[in-house]
C-alpha positions as CSV (number, residue, x, y, z in Angstrom):
1,M,2.0,6.9,-32.3
2,K,2.1,4.4,-29.5
3,Q,-1.3,3.7,-28.0
4,Q,-1.8,4.6,-24.3
5,P,-1.9,1.5,-22.2
6,D,-4.9,0.7,-20.1
7,I,-2.8,0.1,-17.0
8,S,0.6,1.2,-15.7
9,I,1.8,-1.4,-13.2
10,V,4.2,0.4,-10.7
11,T,6.2,-1.7,-8.3
12,I,9.0,-0.7,-5.9
13,N,12.1,-2.7,-5.6
14,Y,14.3,-2.3,-2.4
15,N,17.0,-4.9,-2.2
16,G,14.4,-7.4,-3.4
17,L,15.7,-8.5,-6.8
18,Q,14.4,-12.0,-6.5
19,E,10.9,-11.0,-5.5
20,T,10.7,-8.5,-8.3
21,E,11.8,-11.0,-10.9
22,Q,9.2,-13.4,-9.7
23,L,6.5,-10.8,-10.0
24,I,7.6,-9.8,-13.5
25,E,7.7,-13.5,-14.5
26,S,4.3,-14.1,-13.1
27,L,3.0,-11.4,-15.4
28,Q,4.8,-12.9,-18.3
29,Q,3.2,-16.3,-17.6
30,N,-0.3,-14.9,-17.4
31,P,-1.1,-12.7,-20.5
32,Q,-3.7,-10.1,-19.5
33,K,-6.9,-9.1,-21.4
34,C,-5.9,-5.5,-21.2
35,S,-2.8,-3.6,-22.3
36,Y,-0.3,-2.6,-19.6
37,E,3.2,-1.3,-19.0
38,V,5.5,-2.3,-16.1
39,I,7.5,0.3,-14.2
40,V,10.0,-0.8,-11.6
41,V,11.3,1.8,-9.2
42,D,14.6,0.7,-7.7
43,N,14.3,2.6,-4.4
44,G,17.9,3.0,-3.2
45,S,18.9,-0.7,-3.3
46,V,22.6,-1.3,-2.3
47,Q,23.4,-2.4,-5.8
48,N,21.9,-0.9,-8.9
49,E,19.1,-3.5,-9.3
50,A,17.4,-1.3,-11.9
51,K,20.3,-1.9,-14.3
52,I,20.1,-5.7,-13.7
53,L,16.3,-5.8,-14.2
54,Q,16.4,-3.6,-17.3
55,A,18.9,-5.9,-19.0
56,K,17.0,-9.0,-18.1
57,Y,13.5,-7.6,-19.0
58,P,14.1,-5.0,-21.8
59,Y,10.4,-4.4,-22.3
60,I,9.8,-2.9,-18.9
61,Q,10.8,0.5,-17.7
62,C,13.2,0.8,-14.7
63,I,13.9,3.9,-12.7
64,R,16.8,4.1,-10.3
65,S,16.7,6.3,-7.2
66,E,20.0,6.6,-5.4
67,R,18.3,7.0,-2.1
68,N,15.3,5.3,-0.5
69,L,12.3,7.5,-1.0
70,G,10.0,5.3,1.1
71,F,6.8,3.6,-0.1
72,S,5.0,6.8,-1.1
73,G,8.0,8.5,-2.6
74,G,8.9,5.5,-4.6
75,N,5.4,5.0,-5.9
76,N,5.1,8.7,-6.8
77,L,8.3,8.5,-8.8
78,G,6.7,5.7,-10.8
79,I,3.4,7.5,-11.1
80,R,5.1,10.5,-12.6
81,V,6.3,8.6,-15.6
82,A,3.3,6.3,-16.0
83,K,1.3,6.6,-19.2
84,G,-1.7,4.3,-18.4
85,K,-5.3,5.3,-18.0
86,C,-5.1,3.7,-14.6
87,I,-2.2,3.2,-12.2
88,F,-1.8,-0.1,-10.5
89,L,0.4,0.1,-7.4
90,L,1.6,-3.5,-6.8
91,N,4.0,-4.7,-4.2
92,N,7.0,-6.5,-5.6
93,D,6.4,-9.4,-3.1
94,T,3.1,-10.3,-4.9
95,L,2.3,-12.7,-7.6
96,V,-0.2,-12.7,-10.4
97,S,-1.7,-16.1,-11.2
98,D,-4.3,-15.4,-13.9
99,D,-5.6,-12.9,-16.4
100,S,-7.9,-11.0,-14.1
101,L,-6.4,-7.5,-13.9
102,V,-9.0,-6.5,-16.5
103,Y,-11.7,-6.7,-13.9
104,L,-10.1,-4.0,-11.8
105,Y,-9.7,-1.8,-14.9
106,E,-13.3,-2.4,-15.9
107,T,-14.5,-1.6,-12.4
108,L,-12.7,1.8,-12.5
109,I,-13.9,2.9,-15.9
110,S,-17.5,1.7,-15.2
111,S,-18.4,4.9,-13.3
112,S,-17.0,8.4,-12.8
113,N,-17.8,8.1,-9.1
114,I,-15.3,5.2,-8.6
115,G,-11.8,6.4,-7.9
116,A,-9.8,3.3,-7.0
117,A,-10.1,-0.4,-6.3
118,S,-8.2,-3.3,-4.7
119,P,-8.5,-7.0,-5.6
120,K,-9.0,-9.9,-3.2
121,I,-5.6,-10.5,-1.7
122,K,-4.5,-13.9,-0.5
123,F,-1.4,-15.1,1.3
124,A,1.0,-16.6,-1.2
125,F,1.9,-19.6,0.8
126,P,-0.3,-22.6,1.7
127,P,-3.0,-22.7,2.8
128,R,-3.4,-19.5,0.9
129,N,-5.9,-17.9,3.2
130,I,-7.4,-14.5,2.6
131,Q,-5.5,-11.4,3.6
132,F,-7.9,-8.8,2.4
133,A,-11.5,-8.7,1.3
134,G,-12.1,-5.0,2.2
135,F,-11.6,-2.9,5.3
136,T,-14.1,-1.8,7.9
137,P,-14.2,1.9,8.9
138,L,-11.7,3.3,11.4
139,S,-13.1,3.8,14.9
140,K,-13.4,7.5,15.8
141,Y,-10.9,7.7,18.6
142,T,-8.8,4.6,18.7
143,L,-8.2,4.3,14.9
144,R,-8.9,0.6,15.0
145,N,-10.3,-1.3,12.1
146,R,-10.0,-4.8,10.6
147,A,-9.3,-6.4,7.3
148,I,-12.5,-8.3,6.3
149,G,-11.8,-12.1,5.9
150,Y,-8.3,-11.9,7.3
151,N,-6.8,-15.4,7.5
152,E,-10.0,-17.2,6.6
153,P,-10.0,-20.0,4.0
154,D,-11.4,-18.8,0.7
155,K,-14.6,-20.6,0.2
156,G,-16.2,-18.0,-2.0
157,Q,-17.7,-16.1,1.0
158,F,-16.2,-12.8,-0.1
159,D,-16.8,-13.1,-3.9
160,V,-19.3,-10.2,-4.1
161,P,-17.8,-6.8,-5.2
162,G,-18.6,-3.8,-3.1
163,T,-17.5,-0.6,-1.6
164,T,-14.7,-0.5,1.1
165,H,-13.6,2.2,3.4
166,F,-9.9,1.7,2.6
167,L,-7.8,-0.1,0.0
168,H,-4.8,-2.3,0.5
169,G,-1.4,-0.8,-0.2
170,A,-0.1,-4.1,-1.6
171,A,-2.4,-3.9,-4.6
172,M,-4.5,-0.8,-5.5
173,M,-5.5,0.6,-8.8
174,V,-6.3,4.3,-9.2
175,K,-7.6,6.3,-12.1
176,R,-5.2,8.8,-13.6
177,E,-7.8,11.6,-13.3
178,V,-8.2,10.9,-9.6
179,I,-4.5,11.5,-9.0
180,E,-4.6,14.6,-11.1
181,N,-7.5,15.9,-9.0
182,I,-6.3,15.0,-5.5
183,G,-2.5,14.9,-5.9
184,L,0.1,12.2,-5.3
185,M,0.5,9.9,-2.3
186,P,1.6,11.9,0.8
187,E,5.3,11.4,1.2
188,I,5.6,12.6,4.8
189,Y,4.7,9.1,6.0
190,F,7.6,7.3,4.3
191,L,6.3,3.9,5.2
192,Y,2.8,2.8,6.4
193,Y,-0.5,4.7,6.6
194,E,0.2,6.7,3.4
195,E,-2.3,4.7,1.4
196,M,-4.9,5.1,4.2
197,D,-4.4,8.9,4.2
198,W,-4.6,8.8,0.3
199,C,-7.9,6.8,0.5
200,T,-9.3,9.2,3.0
201,R,-8.5,12.1,0.6
202,M,-10.2,10.2,-2.2
203,R,-13.4,9.7,-0.2
204,N,-13.3,13.3,1.0
205,H,-13.4,14.3,-2.7
206,G,-16.4,12.2,-3.3
207,Y,-14.8,9.1,-4.9
208,Q,-15.9,5.5,-4.1
209,L,-13.4,2.9,-3.2
210,R,-14.2,-0.6,-4.5
211,Y,-13.3,-4.2,-3.6
212,E,-13.1,-6.4,-6.7
213,P,-12.9,-10.1,-5.9
214,R,-12.9,-11.3,-9.5
215,C,-9.2,-10.3,-9.4
216,A,-7.0,-12.1,-6.9
217,I,-3.4,-11.3,-6.0
218,Y,-1.1,-13.4,-3.9
219,H,1.1,-11.6,-1.3
220,K,4.2,-12.8,0.5
221,E,4.0,-9.9,2.9
222,S,6.7,-7.9,4.7
223,C,9.7,-9.2,2.7
224,S,11.4,-5.8,2.9
225,T,10.8,-4.7,6.6
226,G,10.4,-8.1,8.3
227,K,7.5,-9.2,10.4
228,D,7.2,-7.2,13.6
229,S,10.6,-5.6,13.2
230,P,11.5,-2.5,15.2
231,L,11.6,-0.5,11.9
232,K,8.0,-1.5,11.2
233,T,6.9,-0.8,14.8
234,Y,8.5,2.6,14.7
235,Y,6.7,3.7,11.5
236,L,3.4,2.2,12.6
237,T,3.6,4.1,15.9
238,R,4.7,7.4,14.4
239,N,2.4,7.3,11.5
240,R,-0.7,6.3,13.4
241,L,-0.3,9.6,15.3
242,L,0.5,11.4,12.1
243,Y,-2.7,10.1,10.4
244,T,-4.7,11.2,13.4
245,W,-3.2,14.7,13.3
246,R,-4.0,15.0,9.6
247,N,-7.5,13.5,9.6
248,R,-9.1,14.2,13.0
249,H,-10.0,17.6,14.3
250,G,-11.1,19.5,17.4
251,R,-12.1,17.4,20.4
252,T,-11.9,14.1,18.4
253,L,-8.2,14.9,17.6
254,F,-7.4,15.6,21.3
255,I,-9.1,12.5,22.6
256,S,-7.5,10.3,20.0
257,L,-4.0,11.5,20.6
258,I,-4.4,11.2,24.4
259,Y,-5.7,7.6,23.9
260,Q,-2.8,6.6,21.7
261,L,0.0,8.2,23.6
262,L,-1.1,7.7,27.2
263,I,-3.0,4.4,26.9
264,A,-2.1,2.3,23.8
265,D,1.5,3.3,23.2
266,F,2.4,3.4,27.0
267,K,0.9,0.0,27.5
268,N,2.8,-1.4,24.5
269,I,6.1,-0.1,25.8
270,V,5.5,-1.7,29.2
271,V,4.4,-5.0,27.7
272,N,7.5,-5.2,25.5
273,L,9.8,-4.3,28.3
274,L,8.2,-7.0,30.5
275,H,8.9,-9.5,27.6
276,A,12.5,-8.3,27.3
277,K,11.8,-6.8,23.9
278,S,13.7,-3.6,24.5
279,A,14.2,-2.8,20.8
280,Q,10.5,-2.9,20.2
281,A,9.8,-0.7,23.3
282,R,12.5,1.8,22.1
283,A,10.9,1.9,18.6
284,I,7.5,2.8,20.1
285,F,9.0,5.5,22.3
286,E,11.0,7.0,19.4
287,G,8.0,6.9,17.1
288,C,6.0,9.0,19.6
289,V,8.9,11.5,20.1
290,D,9.6,11.8,16.4
291,F,5.9,12.5,15.7
292,F,6.1,15.7,17.7
293,Q,9.3,16.7,15.9
294,L,7.9,16.3,12.4
295,K,7.4,19.6,10.7
296,H,4.6,20.5,8.3
297,K,2.4,17.6,9.4
298,R,-0.6,18.7,7.4
299,E,1.0,19.5,4.1
């Protein structure tokens, strides 16, 4: 009988064959101190990239979805077939440079109270500054927070493990039992904010979220959506409102929605129009409109 792996590494491929190959090969080049399986979800790529990857790397498991299920739907497809004690959701535009995944695994199994963890995340290109060393809490009404250490040179100033309010969607490891208790990642978001909602659900169930700097991942960032693309702007706008609807209540919900719609989003539309960025302005407007048209927002 085949032994259950410690970790199931789940990564989504969407027209990103080269990035996915580089991730797999970075894992090949850095043997880990724990057992793992690799699951690639080809999430509606134009060509069947799952078939190409499976032929090139026969030891991994490839799943083909004929349509794009989004970040949450693609990850959930991989989670459903994963056999590991812990599930490591890892962007395909990341690289592993050492054997440190074991520290994330050891962090999770060290306590029943710890539900999930993210590593230190650094930008993949020089000067390789920090992208993530934990997140601060969200503000009550404006839903603003910051990534600790963002774009700072790594001088060891964030090398102490600790709790964090949210994990980073590019690299987060979750215990299997946590997913069994709280459910899969919410698929209504499609892209952006789903991991924040999931983390909120974990915390509401009493689980701790941890930042583990002994493990570091390198992230190329936004290869699939493009930096500040209208697509990204649309989903960030719509899903910020959706997260508010699902996780704020009563007076707080009302004030937060009014702030976002009538102050933040309105201002961003005007600023983009003044800078002749009509596509960005339209993306914000459509994100607001489509939020109201979404059905079953709290399911």
